BALOBA-573851 format. One line per 10 residues: number of its first residue (from 1); their letters; for each residue x, z, y of C-alpha. Coordinates in steps of 0.25 Angstrom, whole numbers, plus 2048, in hexadecimal, padded with zeros to 3 digits. Example, Ala and Ser with C-alpha at 12.3 -4.5 7.8 and 13.67 -1.06 7.14 Angstrom:
BEGIN
1	AS	831 81F 7EE | 837 81D 7FC
***
This chain:
BEGIN
1	MSLGSERQAV	A31 67C 68C | A29 672 685 | A2B 673 676 | A29 664 674 | A30 65E 680 | A3A 653 67D | A45 658 685 | A45 667 683 | A40 668 674 | A47 65B 66F
11	QNPFIRYAEE	A52 654 677 | A59 661 67C | A59 668 66F | A5F 65B 668 | A6A 65B 672 | A6D 66A 670 | A6D 668 661 | A76 65C 661 | A80 665 66A | A7F 670 660
21	AGWTYLPPEE	A82 665 655 | A8F 661 65C | A8B 657 667 | A8F 659 676 | A84 657 680 | A86 64E 68C | A7D 64E 698 | A77 640 69B | A7E 640 6A9 | A8B 642 6A2
31	ALRRRGGEGS	A88 638 697 | A85 62E 6A1 | A92 630 6A8 | A9A 62F 69C | A92 622 698 | A96 61C 6A5 | A88 618 6A9 | A7A 616 6A2 | A7E 608 69C | A88 60E 693
41	PVLRVALIEQ	A84 613 686 | A91 61B 683 | A99 626 689 | AA5 61E 68D | AAF 629 68F | AAB 631 682 | AAC 624 67A | ABA 620 680 | AC0 62D 67D | ABB 62D 66F
51	LQRLNPGVVD	ABF 61F 66C | ACD 622 670 | ACD 62F 668 | AC8 629 65B | AD0 61C 65C | ADF 620 660 | AE8 614 661 | ADC 60B 661 | AD4 60F 66D | AE0 614 675
61	SSTKAEEVIA	ADA 612 683 | ACE 613 68B | ACE 604 68D | ACD 602 67D | AC2 60C 67D | ABA 605 688 | ABC 5F8 680 | AB6 5FE 674 | AAA 604 67C | AA8 5F7 683
71	RLVRVRPTIE	AA6 5F0 675 | A9D 5FC 670 | A94 5FC 67C | A93 5ED 67C | A8D 5EC 66D | A80 5E4 66D | A74 5EC 670 | A6E 5E9 662 | A6F 5EE 654 | A7B 5E5 652
81	GNQEAWEYLK	A82 5EC 65E | A7D 5F9 658 | A84 5F6 64B | A91 5F2 653 | A90 600 65A | A8F 607 64D | A9B 5FF 648 | AA3 605 653 | A9E 613 64F | AA2 610 641
91	GLKTLFVEAE	AB0 60C 645 | AAF 5FE 641 | AB2 5F7 64E | AC1 5F4 652 | ACA 5F3 65E | AD6 5EB 660 | AE3 5F4 661 | AEE 5EC 668 | AF9 5F5 663 | AF5 5F2 654
101	RREKNIRLLD	AF0 5E4 657 | AE4 5E6 64F | AD5 5EB 64F | AD3 5F9 64B | AC6 601 649 | AC1 60A 654 | AB9 617 652 | AAF 61B 65B | AAC 628 653 | AB2 630 648
111	PDRPEANSFL	AA7 632 63D | AB0 63B 635 | AB4 645 640 | AA8 649 648 | AB1 652 651 | AB9 645 655 | AAC 63F 65C | AA5 643 669 | A96 646 667 | A8E 646 674
121	ITDEFRFVSG	A7F 647 676 | A78 644 683 | A69 642 688 | A61 639 691 | A6A 62E 68E | A67 623 698 | A6C 615 694 | A69 608 69D | A69 5FA 696 | A67 5EF 6A0
131	HTAIRADIVL	A5B 5F2 6A8 | A55 5FD 69E | A59 60B 69C | A56 615 691 | A58 624 690 | A5B 62A 682 | A58 638 680 | A65 63C 679 | A71 634 675 | A7C 639 66B
141	LVNGIPVVVV	A8A 633 66E | A95 633 665 | AA3 630 66C | A9A 62B 678 | A92 621 670 | A83 623 66F | A80 623 660 | A72 62B 660 | A67 629 669 | A5D 635 668
151	ETKAATRPEG	A4E 634 66D | A47 641 66E | A38 643 670 | A2F 650 673 | A2C 658 666 | A1D 657 66A | A1D 648 669 | A19 644 65B | A1B 635 65F | A29 639 664
161	IAAAFDQIRR	A31 633 65A | A2A 625 65B | A2B 626 66A | A3A 629 669 | A3C 61E 65F | A35 614 669 | A3F 619 674 | A4B 616 66A | A45 608 668 | A45 607 678
171	YHEQGPELMA	A53 60B 679 | A57 600 670 | A50 5F6 679 | A54 5FC 686 | A61 602 683 | A67 5FA 678 | A75 5FB 67C | A74 60B 67A | A6D 609 66D | A78 5FF 668
181	QAQLFTLTHM	A81 60B 668 | A78 615 663 | A77 615 654 | A6C 61F 651 | A60 625 658 | A58 632 656 | A4A 635 65A | A45 644 65A | A39 64C 660 | A3F 659 659
191	VQFFYGPTWN	A34 659 64E | A3A 64C 648 | A48 646 649 | A4A 637 645 | A56 62E 646 | A59 61F 644 | A63 614 646 | A63 60D 654 | A5F 5FE 653 | A56 601 647
201	LSRKALFSWK	A49 604 64E | A40 604 642 | A38 610 63F | A3D 610 631 | A4B 612 636 | A47 61F 63D | A4A 62B 634 | A47 63A 634 | A53 642 635 | A54 64D 62B
211	DEQAGDFETL	A60 655 626 | A61 65E 61A | A60 66A 622 | A59 664 62F | A4B 669 633 | A4A 66E 641 | A4E 665 64D | A5B 66C 64F | A60 669 641 | A5B 65B 642
221	VKTFVAPRRI	A63 658 64E | A6F 65F 64A | A70 659 63C | A6E 64B 642 | A77 64C 64E | A82 654 647 | A8F 64C 64B | A94 649 63D | A86 644 639 | A85 63B 645
231	LRLLTDYILF	A92 635 642 | A8E 633 633 | A81 62C 638 | A88 623 641 | A93 61E 638 | A8D 61F 62A | A7E 620 62A | A7B 613 633 | A7A 606 62C | A79 5F8 632
241	VRKDGELSKA	A73 5EE 628 | A6E 5E0 628 | A61 5DD 621 | A5D 5CE 621 | A67 5CB 62B | A62 5D6 635 | A6B 5E1 639 | A64 5EF 637 | A69 5FD 639 | A66 60A 631
251	VLRPHQMRAV	A6A 618 631 | A69 621 624 | A5E 62B 622 | A60 639 620 | A5F 638 610 | A69 62C 610 | A73 634 618 | A71 640 60F | A73 637 602 | A80 630 608
261	EKVVARAQEP	A86 63E 60B | A83 643 5FD | A88 636 5F6 | A95 637 5FE | A96 646 5FB | A94 642 5EC | A9F 638 5ED | AA9 643 5F0 | AA6 64C 5E4 | AAF 648 5D9
271	DRTRGLVWHT	AA7 650 5CE | A99 64A 5D2 | A99 63B 5D1 | A8A 638 5D0 | A7E 637 5D9 | A70 632 5DA | A69 62F 5E7 | A5A 62C 5E8 | A55 627 5F5 | A47 622 5F4
281	QGSGKTYTML	A44 613 5F6 | A45 60F 605 | A4E 61B 609 | A5A 612 60C | A62 614 5FF | A6A 607 601 | A6F 60C 60F | A73 61A 608 | A7B 613 5FE | A82 60A 608
291	TVAKRLLEDP	A85 616 611 | A8B 61E 605 | A94 612 601 | A99 611 60F | A9C 620 610 | AA3 620 603 | AAC 614 607 | AAF 619 615 | AB2 627 611 | AC1 629 610
301	RFQNPTVLMI	ABF 635 606 | ABB 62B 5FB | AC8 624 5FC | AC4 615 5FD | AB9 616 5F2 | AB2 60B 5EA | AA3 60C 5ED | A9B 604 5E2 | A8C 601 5E6 | A83 5FD 5DB
311	VDRNELQQQL	A77 5F5 5DE | A6D 5EF 5D4 | A68 5E2 5D9 | A6D 5D6 5E1 | A62 5D8 5EB | A67 5E6 5EE | A75 5E1 5EE | A72 5D7 5F8 | A6B 5E1 601 | A76 5EA 600
321	FQNLAAVGFG	A81 5E0 604 | A79 5DC 610 | A7A 5EB 614 | A89 5EC 610 | A8D 5E0 619 | A86 5E7 625 | A8B 5F5 623 | A9A 5F3 624 | A9E 5F5 615 | AAC 5F0 615
331	RVHLVRSKRH	AB1 5EE 606 | AA5 5E9 5FE | AA6 5E3 5F0 | A9A 5DC 5EA | A9B 5DC 5DB | A99 5CD 5D6 | A9A 5D0 5C7 | A9E 5DA 5BC | AAC 5D4 5BD | AAD 5D6 5CC
341	LRKLLREDTR	AA8 5E4 5CB | AB3 5E8 5C0 | ABE 5E1 5C9 | ABA 5E9 5D5 | ABA 5F6 5CE | AC7 5F4 5C6 | ACE 5F0 5D3 | ACA 5FD 5DA | AC2 5F6 5E4 | ABE 5FF 5F0
351	GLIVSMIHKF	AB2 5FE 5FA | AA4 5FB 5F6 | AA0 5F3 5E9 | A92 5EF 5E7 | A8D 5EB 5D9 | A81 5EA 5D1 | A80 5F3 5C5 | A81 5E8 5BB | A8F 5E4 5BF | A93 5F1 5B7
361	DDADAELSTR	A8E 5EB 5AA | A99 5ED 5A0 | AA2 5F2 5AA | AB0 5F8 5A5 | AB2 607 5A5 | ABA 60D 5B0 | ABB 601 5BA | ABE 60B 5C5 | AC1 61A 5C2 | AC3 61E 5D1
371	PNVFVLVDEA	ABA 62A 5D5 | AB8 624 5E3 | AAF 619 5DE | AA0 61C 5E2 | A95 614 5DC | A87 613 5E3 | A7C 60F 5DA | A70 609 5E0 | A63 60B 5D9 | A6A 614 5CF
381	HRSTGGDLGN	A5E 616 5C6 | A5F 607 5C1 | A6D 603 5C4 | A75 60C 5BA | A6B 60B 5AE | A70 608 5A0 | A7E 603 59E | A81 5FE 5AC | A82 60C 5B1 | A8B 610 5A6
391	YLMGALPNAT	A94 604 5A9 | A94 608 5B8 | A98 617 5B5 | AA3 613 5AB | AA9 609 5B4 | AAB 614 5BF | AAC 621 5B8 | AB1 629 5C4 | AA8 623 5CF | A9D 62B 5D6
401	FVGFTGTPID	A8F 625 5D3 | A83 626 5DD | A76 620 5D9 | A6C 61C 5E4 | A5D 61A 5E0 | A51 617 5E9 | A47 61D 5DE | A47 62A 5D7 | A4D 62B 5C9 | A42 629 5BF
411	KTQHGKGTFK	A3F 633 5B3 | A42 629 5A8 | A4F 628 5A0 | A54 61E 5A9 | A52 627 5B5 | A59 633 5AD | A65 62A 5AC | A66 627 5BB | A66 636 5BD | A71 638 5B2
421	VFGGDDPGGY	A7A 62D 5B8 | A79 631 5C7 | A72 63E 5C9 | A79 648 5C0 | A81 64E 5CB | A75 653 5D3 | A6A 65C 5D1 | A5D 655 5D0 | A65 648 5CD | A66 643 5DB
431	LDKYSIRESI	A72 644 5E5 | A68 640 5F0 | A59 63E 5F0 | A4F 638 5FA | A41 638 5F4 | A35 62F 5F6 | A2E 63B 5FC | A39 63E 606 | A3A 62F 60A | A2B 62F 60D
441	EDGTTVLLHY	A2C 63C 615 | A38 637 61D | A31 62A 620 | A3C 622 619 | A31 61C 610 | A22 61C 610 | A18 621 606 | A12 617 5FC | A04 615 5F8 | 9FF 60D 5EC
451	QMAPNDLVVD	9F2 606 5E9 | 9ED 601 5DC | 9E8 5F3 5DD | 9D9 5F0 5D9 | 9D8 5F2 5CA | 9D5 5E4 5C7 | 9E3 5E0 5CD | 9EB 5EA 5C6 | 9F2 5E5 5B9 | 9EC 5E9 5AB
461	REAMEREFWA	9F1 5F8 5A9 | 9F2 5F5 59A | 9FC 5EA 59C | A04 5F3 5A6 | A04 5FE 59C | A08 5F6 590 | A12 5EC 597 | A18 5F4 5A2 | A16 603 5A1 | A19 604 592
471	AAELEGVSDV	A26 5FC 593 | A32 604 58E | A3B 5FC 598 | A34 603 5A4 | A3B 610 5A1 | A43 611 5AE | A41 603 5B3 | A48 602 5C1 | A4B 5F4 5C3 | A42 5E8 5C6
481	EELNRVLDRA	A4A 5DF 5BB | A47 5EA 5B0 | A38 5EA 5B5 | A37 5DB 5B4 | A3D 5DB 5A6 | A32 5E5 5A2 | A27 5DD 5A9 | A2C 5D0 5A2 | A28 5D5 595 | A1A 5DA 59A
491	VTLKNMLKNR	A15 5CC 598 | A06 5D0 598 | A08 5D9 5A5 | A0F 5CE 5AD | A05 5C3 5A9 | 9FA 5CD 5AE | A01 5CF 5BB | A03 5C0 5BD | 9F5 5BC 5B9 | 9F1 5B2 5C4
501	DRVDQIARFV	9E3 5B8 5C6 | 9E9 5C6 5C8 | 9F4 5C1 5D1 | 9E9 5BA 5DA | 9E0 5C6 5DB | 9EC 5CF 5DE | 9F1 5C5 5E9 | 9E3 5C5 5EF | 9E3 5D4 5EF | 9F1 5D5 5F5
511	AEHYRQFVRS	9EE 5CB 600 | 9E1 5D3 604 | 9E8 5E0 603 | 9F4 5DC 60B | 9EB 5D6 616 | 9E3 5E3 617 | 9EC 5EE 614 | 9FB 5E9 617 | 9FB 5DE 621 | 9F1 5E5 62A
521	MGYKALLVAV	9FC 5F0 62B | A07 5E6 62E | A0E 5E8 621 | A13 5E0 615 | A12 5E0 606 | A1A 5DD 5F9 | A12 5D7 5ED | A1A 5DB 5E0 | A17 5D1 5D4 | A1B 5D3 5C6
531	DREACGLYKE	A25 5C7 5C6 | A2A 5BB 5CD | A1F 5B2 5C8 | A15 5BC 5CC | A1B 5BC 5DA | A18 5AD 5DB | A0A 5AF 5D6 | A07 5B9 5E0 | A0C 5B0 5EB | A03 5A5 5E7
541	ALDRYLPDEM	9F7 5AF 5E6 | 9FA 5B6 5F4 | 9FB 5A8 5FB | 9EC 5A6 5F7 | 9E9 5B2 5FF | 9F3 5B4 60A | 9FB 5AA 612 | A08 5A5 60B | A12 5AA 615 | A0C 5B9 613
551	SRVVISRGHN	A13 5BA 605 | A21 5B7 600 | A26 5B7 5F1 | A34 5BE 5F0 | A3A 5BD 5E2 | A47 5BA 5DB | A4B 5AC 5D8 | A4C 5A7 5CA | A54 59A 5C6 | A49 596 5BB
561	DPAELRRYHL	A3D 59A 5C3 | A31 590 5C2 | A2D 588 5CE | A21 592 5D1 | A2C 59D 5D3 | A36 595 5DA | A2D 592 5E6 | A2E 5A1 5E9 | A3D 5A2 5E9 | A43 5A6 5F6
571	SDDEEAWARK	A51 5A3 5FA | A5A 5AF 5FF | A57 5AC 60D | A48 5AA 60B | A47 5B7 604 | A4F 5BE 60F | A45 5B8 619 | A39 5BD 611 | A3F 5CB 610 | A42 5CC 61F
581	AFRKPDEPPQ	A35 5C6 623 | A2D 5CF 61A | A33 5DB 622 | A2D 5D6 62F | A1F 5DA 633 | A15 5CF 636 | A1D 5C4 62F | A1B 5BD 622 | A1D 5C0 617 | A14 5CC 616
591	ILIVTEKLLT	A14 5CD 606 | A20 5CB 5FD | A1E 5C8 5EF | A29 5CD 5E6 | A2C 5D2 5D8 | A3A 5D7 5D8 | A40 5D4 5E6 | A3E 5DD 5F1 | A39 5E8 5E8 | A46 5F0 5EA
601	GYDAPILYCM	A4F 5F0 5F6 | A46 5E9 600 | A42 5F0 60C | A36 5EB 615 | A2F 5F7 61C | A23 5EE 620 | A20 5ED 611 | A14 5F6 60F | A0D 5F1 602 | A11 5ED 5F4
611	YLDKPMRDHL	A08 5E6 5EB | A0D 5EA 5DD | A0A 5E1 5D1 | A17 5E4 5C9 | A18 5EF 5C0 | A23 5F9 5C3 | A27 607 5C2 | A32 612 5C5 | A3D 60E 5CE | A39 5FF 5D0
621	LLQAIARVNR	A2B 603 5D4 | A30 60E 5DE | A3A 603 5E3 | A30 5F9 5E5 | A25 601 5EB | A2F 607 5F5 | A30 5F9 5FC | A23 5FE 603 | A27 60C 607 | A30 608 613
631	PYEDKEGRRK	A2A 60E 620 | A27 604 62B | A24 604 63A | A25 5F9 644 | A23 5F7 653 | A15 5F1 650 | A10 5FF 64C | A10 5FC 63D | A14 609 636 | A14 609 626
641	TSGLIVDFVG	A11 617 621 | A10 613 612 | A11 608 608 | A07 603 5FE | A08 5FE 5EF | 9FD 5F6 5EA | 9FE 5F7 5DB | 9F9 5EB 5D2 | A00 5F0 5C5 | 9FB 5FE 5C4
651	IFDNLERALA	A09 604 5C5 | A04 610 5CD | 9F9 614 5C4 | A03 61E 5BE | A0D 621 5C9 | A15 62B 5C0 | A17 620 5B6 | A1B 616 5C0 | A25 61F 5C7 | A2C 626 5BC
661	FDSRDVEGVI	A33 630 5C5 | A33 63F 5C8 | A26 641 5D0 | A2D 648 5DB | A36 63C 5DE | A2A 632 5DF | A20 63C 5E5 | A1A 635 5F1 | A1F 627 5EF | A11 621 5ED
671	RELDVLKDRF	A03 625 5EE | 9F6 61F 5EB | 9EF 618 5F7 | 9E2 620 5F4 | 9E9 62D 5F8 | 9E9 627 606 | 9DA 626 606 | 9D9 635 603 | 9E2 638 60E | 9DA 62F 618
681	VALMEQGRAE	9CD 636 614 | 9D4 643 617 | 9D9 63F 624 | 9CC 639 629 | 9C5 646 625 | 9CF 64D 62E | 9CC 644 639 | 9BD 645 638 | 9BF 654 638 | 9C9 656 643
691	FLPLASGKSE	9C9 64B 64C | 9BD 642 64C | 9B3 64E 650 | 9BB 64F 65D | 9B4 642 662 | 9A7 643 65A | 99A 642 661 | 9A0 640 66F | 99F 634 678 | 9AC 62C 679
701	DKAAEAVLEH	9B2 632 685 | 9AE 640 681 | 9B4 63D 673 | 9C1 638 679 | 9C2 645 682 | 9C0 64E 676 | 9CB 647 66E | 9D4 647 67A | 9D2 656 67D | 9D3 65A 66E
711	FRDKERREAF	9E1 653 66D | 9E7 657 67A | 9EF 661 671 | 9FB 659 66D | 9FD 65F 65F | 9EE 65C 65C | 9F0 64E 661 | 9FD 64C 658 | 9F6 651 64C | 9EB 647 64E
721	YAYFRELEEV	9F5 63C 650 | 9FC 640 643 | 9EF 640 63B | 9EB 633 641 | 9F8 62C 63D | 9F6 630 62E | 9E8 62C 62E | 9EC 61F 634 | 9F7 61C 62A | 9ED 61F 61E
731	YEILSPDSFL	9E3 616 625 | 9ED 60B 627 | 9F0 60B 618 | 9E2 60C 613 | 9DB 602 61C | 9D4 5F9 619 | 9CC 601 60E | 9BD 603 60D | 9C0 611 60A | 9C3 613 619
741	RPFLEDYQAL	9B6 60E 61E | 9AF 61C 61F | 9BB 621 627 | 9BC 615 631 | 9B4 61A 63C | 9BA 627 63C | 9C8 621 63B | 9C5 618 647 | 9C1 625 64F | 9CE 62C 64B
751	VAMYLLLRSA	9D6 61F 650 | 9CE 620 65D | 9D2 62E 65E | 9E1 62C 65C | 9E1 620 666 | 9DA 629 670 | 9E4 634 66F | 9F0 62A 66F | 9EB 623 67B | 9E8 630 682
761	YEPHIPVDKS	9F4 638 67F | 9FF 62E 67B | 9FD 623 685 | A0C 61F 684 | A0B 61C 675 | A04 60F 672 | 9F9 613 669 | 9F8 605 662 | A06 607 65C | A02 614 656
771	FLRKTAEIAQ	9F7 60E 64D | 9F9 608 640 | 9F4 5FA 63E | 9E6 5FC 638 | 9E3 608 641 | 9E7 600 64D | 9DD 5F5 649 | 9D2 600 649 | 9D7 605 657 | 9D6 5F7 65D
781	KHTATDAVHE	9C8 5F4 657 | 9C1 601 657 | 9C7 60B 660 | 9C1 60C 66E | 9CB 612 678 | 9C3 613 685 | 9C3 623 685 | 9D2 622 688 | 9D3 614 68C | 9DE 609 68A
791	PEATYEIGAG	9DE 601 697 | 9DE 5F2 695 | 9E7 5EF 6A0 | 9F1 5FA 6A4 | 9F5 5F2 6B1 | 9E7 5F3 6B7 | 9E7 603 6B6 | 9E9 609 6C4 | 9E4 614 6CC | 9D6 60E 6CD
801	ALLAVIKEEK	9D4 60D 6BE | 9D9 61B 6BC | 9D0 620 6C7 | 9C4 619 6BF | 9C9 621 6B3 | 9C7 62E 6BA | 9B9 62A 6BE | 9B5 626 6B0 | 9AA 62E 6A9 | 9B3 633 69E
811	PDTVKVFNLL	9B8 641 69A | 9C3 647 6A2 | 9CD 647 696 | 9CA 638 693 | 9CD 635 6A2 | 9DA 63D 6A2 | 9DF 635 696 | 9DA 627 69C | 9E1 62A 6A9 | 9EE 62E 6A2
821	KDLHRLVEAK	9EE 622 699 | 9EC 619 6A5 | 9F6 61F 6AD | A00 61E 6A2 | 9FD 610 69F | 9FE 60D 6AE | A0C 613 6B0 | A11 60C 6A3 | A0C 5FF 6A8 | A10 600 6B7
831	GKEQPHLIPI	A1A 60B 6B8 | A26 602 6B8 | A21 5F9 6C3 | A1B 604 6CB | A24 610 6C9 | A1B 619 6D2 | A12 61A 6C6 | A1C 621 6BD | A1A 62F 6C4 | A0B 62D 6C3
841	GERAEAIRHA	A0D 62B 6B4 | A15 637 6B2 | A0B 63F 6B9 | A00 63A 6B0 | A09 63E 6A4 | A0A 64C 6AA | 9FB 64D 6AB | 9FA 648 69C | A04 652 697 | 9FD 65E 69F
851	FEERQLNSQQ	9EF 659 69A | 9F4 658 68B | 9FA 666 68C | 9ED 66B 692 | 9F4 66F 69F | 9E9 667 6A6 | 9DA 665 6A1 | 9D3 657 6A2 | 9CE 65A 6B0 | 9DB 65E 6B5
861	ALQELSELVR	9E2 653 6AF | 9D8 649 6B4 | 9D9 64F 6C2 | 9E8 64D 6C2 | 9E7 63F 6BD | 9DD 63B 6C7 | 9E7 640 6D2 | 9F2 638 6CB | 9E9 62B 6CB | 9E6 62D 6DA
871	DLQEAQKQRQ	9F5 62E 6DC | 9F7 621 6D4 | 9EC 61B 6DD | 9F3 61F 6E9 | A01 61A 6E4 | 9FB 60C 6E0 | 9F5 60B 6EE | A02 60F 6F5 | A09 605 6EC | A00 5FA 6F0
881	ESDLSPEAFA	A03 5FD 6FF | A12 5FF 6FD | A1D 5F4 6FF | A27 5FC 6F7 | A2D 5F8 6E9 | A27 5FF 6DD | A33 608 6DC | A33 60B 6EB | A24 60E 6EA | A26 617 6DE
891	VAWWLRVQKG	A30 61F 6E6 | A26 620 6F2 | A1B 625 6E9 | A25 62F 6E2 | A29 634 6F0 | A1A 636 6F4 | A16 63C 6E6 | A22 644 6E2 | A29 647 6EF | A1D 649 6F8
901	MDAKGSERLA	A22 63F 703 | A17 639 70C | A13 62A 70A | A1C 625 715 | A28 62D 712 | A28 629 703 | A26 61A 707 | A31 61A 711 | A3B 621 707 | A37 618 6FB
911	ASVEPAFKEF	A39 60C 704 | A47 610 708 | A4B 611 6F9 | A45 604 6F5 | A50 5FB 6F9 | A59 603 6F0 | A51 600 6E4 | A50 5F1 6E7 | A5F 5F1 6E9 | A62 5F8 6DB
921	PHWAVIEAHE	A56 5F3 6D2 | A5E 5F6 6C5 | A61 605 6C9 | A5B 60A 6BD | A64 603 6B3 | A71 601 6BC | A78 60E 6BF | A80 609 6CB | A73 604 6D1 | A6C 612 6CF
931	RELRKRLYRE	A78 619 6D6 | A76 60F 6E2 | A67 611 6E2 | A69 620 6E2 | A72 620 6EE | A68 618 6F6 | A5D 621 6F2 | A65 62E 6F6 | A67 627 704 | A58 624 706
941	LIAASVKDVV	A54 632 701 | A5E 639 70A | A59 631 716 | A4B 635 712 | A4F 644 713 | A4D 647 704 | A55 653 700 | A56 651 6F0 | A5B 643 6F1 | A61 642 6E3
951	VWADEMLTLL	A55 648 6DD | A4B 63F 6E4 | A54 633 6E0 | A54 637 6D2 | A45 639 6D1 | A43 62C 6D8 | A4C 624 6CE | A46 62B 6C2 | A38 627 6C6 | A3D 618 6C8
961	RRAVQ	A45 618 6BB | A39 61C 6B3 | A33 60F 6B8 | A3E 606 6B3 | A40 60C 6A5
***
């Protein structure tokens, strides 16, 4: 058995572990029977039984059950339909009950009693949609509904997760009716286990599964598919939200689920009524809070509670309510005033109340003394400072208070107060903690680098020291309004920052830096100015160096603003448009100029660079720079691996002073860009020592042969790929820089080596997509690929061209890879219209595998490929002379090559089955047509004295099915 094979080492163990966790295996044939055909996504019999069992008196007949199923499977094959299917699972849909003359909610599953549900797992799940078919590796079905689609890959494929993700994307395109039912997907090649929500196919929505005790593959599978957890995932940890008018879908990450469970558990402890949750910026804190609120409100153990959500600014309040409207909160009360708040609490209002902290100013004591009041405080480090926190606590003396923060608690007196208010019941002060380092390791956020601007552009250090750093008010500053009040008194400093000549020089620098370092990577930037007037000055200056549409000012509107500021006022609709357009690649604006807005709560993963010209520190600084720490990847191959801060105010001169937190909490948050130069030097030295000597001093062909031979070992090859990816990422960030010049030729040689290996050993993976933008330019301009060549026109490749390759004066190893590449491209291009090429392609892949595994040497591989090319030549000659259809000719050729029939016999038998294929052209997608076709095939095969009629028919259809998929 192959240790790394997909079926034996990954797929089968997954099923076995799921069975041990409580699932029942259903063979594909039985699953198909219960589905009632390949066009049905659900197990109809199982779903009918469960609908009647879970809905006594409501679904009281199979007719009623069929009505529900018909509605369920007819949901639109879109994200909107997927949300509707989820609402069925949540029990939010209704059915009219004639006996009671009213609509009643129907349940498709019971989330509180796992034993009341049916948990089935099946594999090789073939689903037909229109004229296309997909085949999912594994599908998990709860009560007959496919809820999780699993794609497995061989453990030996480092690119396996990416390939599996591409297949999930294809399933959404080619089998959307199935994916409209499925709520989650998982990808695994044993070494790694990822999961994500269907209908959100962004790479940043794909999460690595890890449980507290999970380590090996068995534990990863069992903890994820545990029936109770799957039910919880489906009903509690999926959210549908609207952002800027567009519906999107999210599923909670492991640290979010963990925090939710801890908060709900804390809410059940009468003697412990405080908790502090630190989940670093960008790790989904808002969704965690929303899920906690829903769990508390829906859980009968809390006896119809009041959940009070405290937010700290109008902007966040608005964003929150966009989410609340979309995630199904029923009773929601938005506090309009202090009087309204008092009224709600005095009248014993239940459900969700959302308020800003200042509405508690001067609040009466004991407005509500119930213990089932739960207060969730956003940005707890600043919301409960001073008297406001005391008023809040006094108004709700028996409530449970849980603070949430996106930044660690600082070491100042202010920070100690936050620990005292929320963290007293837990060792270390936190109920749950998800640090910056953890988020970077998980890929939830990316590492940040900073770069000091040229000295002549950085603000005067004495003025900074005198008017910013020494200000007593900076102790624990965590709010942009507080910061602005400090800066308003720093008159000299603000005048320096807004000096017209300095602004012009910085604008010129930003324009050039953006063009060279940011735009060339396909990303966007923020320019943070000291105040609203400075934003206007920067816009005027930037327009001198960049087109007007490339930048946009986003500032708050003031009633008494002068004309020069009013020109930059945006209406709510205009601001919403700017936010939305900024998130889109290759669309203006590319640079947003801000001072307050967008520094917290704005999520634009394509944002890579922040030009910082506003003094900040502590929480506000961490929140601001976290705008650029979101991971990003798109279909064009852009893959953000880090973010960049360009510092014009000298904040990062002293990181310890700028970030007054425990060093363990902020370790790894931001590094100086020069560190990358040291890493690049080390990587290039490794390349010069280990890899470049392989081709040194040899002619091009001999060099290519040496490289290909050295990397025939797969582990060596994968180690080189990992090395090159890191080198490329560092180059992408640093380039262009004169520092790179001494390394450029050698870097180009390593690029060529990488291209050679990917072209030779991974022809099915488009090499251009695996390059980042700046390296792709090098590959296009400087890299010759003649050794293992890329044909200019695939359709011109034929036996003649391949025979010419065999006769070339090149090393055998190079010939082998050129032949393999050309055969692969020929089959890819022509296999569907000439199905007889498919077995030829499969034989070529078998030769490739044997060659890579050193079962064949280059001479033997070349000999086998030469025979294969001659067979191809013969096939093409026969094809030109034959009157058979492409399908019938493929059958004739298969009969000759695979079954050993003579030319006349194979032609005669193929001709006899040809009318059947013409009569049933859609046999591959319509089950009834396939049955009729099989009958005709059996009859003709019997007439031709074939003994294994069923086997031959199966093999024949399998060959032709591969051509239509």
